C-alpha positions, 0 to 999 in steps of 0.5 A: 875469847870465851866463843870456842869452836865446841863450847864456851869456855874460860877462867871463872871470875876472868872471862867467865862471870854472873853477869855473863852468865845472866846474859847468856841466859837471857839471849838464849831464852829469846832465842828459844822462847816459850821452849823447853831448856834442859839445864845441867851443871858439873862438880866445878865451883865456878859452874855452880856459882854461874848457875843460878844466874843463867837459870834467871836469864833463862826463865824470863822468856823459856820454860827451865827443867834443872836436872843437877849435876850431871855429865856431858852424855847425860845430858845429851840423853837427857835432851833427845827427843824431850827438850829443846835444848840442853845445857851443861855448865862445864869445862870439861878436862880443864884445870878446876878454875875454868868453867863453861857452857855446853849446849846441844839441839833436841837431836844431841847435836851441839850447838855452835858457840861461834856460828850460833850464840857469838851472833845473837850474845849481847850484854845485859845489866846485872841490877840489885834486884836480878842479883837478889833474885839469882841469890834466892833462886830455889833450883829445886823449883826447877827440878827433873829426874833424867837419871832415872831413864838413864840408868835403866837404859844402861843395866839393861844394855850393859853386861854384868861382869865378875872381871876385875876392874879399877875406875877413876873418877877423877872427883867429876860429874860421873861420881853420881849416875855413872858410879850407881851403873858400874857399882850396879854392873861390877862385883869386883869394882874398885873406885877411886877418887869417887866423890864428887869435888869442883876442886879436883883434889887428886890430879886434873880431870883429864884422860890423856895426861900420863900424870894424871893416869898416875892413880889409875895405873897404881890402882891396876897394879896393886890390885891385880885388875883386868883392867882400868879406866878414868873418866874426864871431868865431865864424863864423855871421854874414856881413858882406859889402861890394860892390866899391865897399867898401860894405856891404850890410844882412842885409835886403838880403842876405836879399832876394838870397839869397831870390829864388835859392832861390824860382828853384830851390824856388817857393812855399817858406816864408821867415823873416824877422826884424821889423827887415828892410825891407818889400822882403823881403816884397815880394821873396818874394811877387812870386817865389812864396813864403811870406813869414813874419815872425819875432821877432828872435833866432836861438832863435826863428827855428830853433825856427819854421824847423821847425814850419813847415818853411821853406826860408830865413831871414834877418836884418838882423844877417847870420844867414843859415839854410837847411834844406838844412844843417839848419836853421841859420846858413850862411855859406858857402851864403849866399855861393854864392848871392850870387854865383850871383844876381850871375852869373845876373843879370850885375850888379856887387854894387853894382848888386843892391845898387841893386835891392833898396834901395828904401826909407830904413831907419835901422839899428839905433838904441839908446835908453838909458831908465829903464823899457823897458815904461813908454815902449814903452806911451806910444809905442803910444798916441801912435801908436794910430792906426797899425796896431800889432803886438807879436810882439817889442816893438812894430811900428808901421805907418803910411802912408809909415813904419814902425817897431819899437821893442823891448827889450834882453834884457840892457841898459836899452836900447830898439832902434828899427829905422825904415824910410820912402818916402824918406830925408827921412821917414826922418829926420824920424821918427826924430827925432819917436821920438827926442824922444818917447823922451827926452820920456818918459824925462824924465817917469820922472825 
């Protein structure tokens, strides 16, 4: 199934092909008849192959504007207040054979593929006339420049610095506009994997997998950098490593940024996803903010931010959202606040990490299961004497530890995040839950 909770995604040539792209374009064109639609693409081979067919479908009934190869935050920035629909052909951090479509409305709020696109989708025939039109499509006829305003915003908003910084662009979409911005802001920047290549020759464009972080860790250590950052494939996630090459989790970064924002705008509402360390709401409260817990996923977080007028939101998965830019992800603003925290507190990033890393967090652990619902019910029953919430899966709060167990939207998996007061308790409780899941899974044989 290519219609996911947050986007449309699949393997190019297998799950998603030219016929699908044309059909999707035609369906969206019908839905947004005579409206203005902004389209961009990431660096993937599949994205570029599907692009002309998608545009041919769209332009039959709507007005198409093509932004070129861009990041997802740039697509959001370009769409807000100017276009009725924004679409980027991307598969985010997935391996190179994947492609897909992310969409947002004029407020940069994601459009749900399952709820809003799948019900109107139908396949159309791809005849020779349409194929010829797609093959001969001149993208320059639809070209619009959204990079100029994007660059102007960040160069005015973000502080330049002589700090020594390494950046891994992972051969993705940020090798264009974001690279230009960072080049102007940082005179001592070291760039790696900084040319666009849809084959991702260096590594998969993921900010969370350790095997994808080896290059940035090496660059930081070899060049004695103060910190390193890595973008994912479509540039909506930011990974950070300190001067020792140690990785900072997304929730620790959320706490650091939240504190800085609350210095500027006290009493602000700040959203965090329910996998985050309890240090996040503690810091928010300590500095006079209002912590709001959210279910996981950019679709839910952005909608919630709009509803409650939140100033900032952060996720364990390295997504950072700012009201200031339009309630969507901005790795560049996140970086600006992280550098501000280092400067104002006169601390190295490793020292900041230590301040906020008060508890022992397991990170996300996946379990393949036969029946997600059955196992969650059994886990609930086992921990019935603890406080239980069901905002997204189940969150269980016990005396010296808590955990969230939630089903994957796309695979037969349960995802566990657990935090405890110390590492020994964390390891013991992870092992306990692992054994329980295996036991309940065997009951289904």
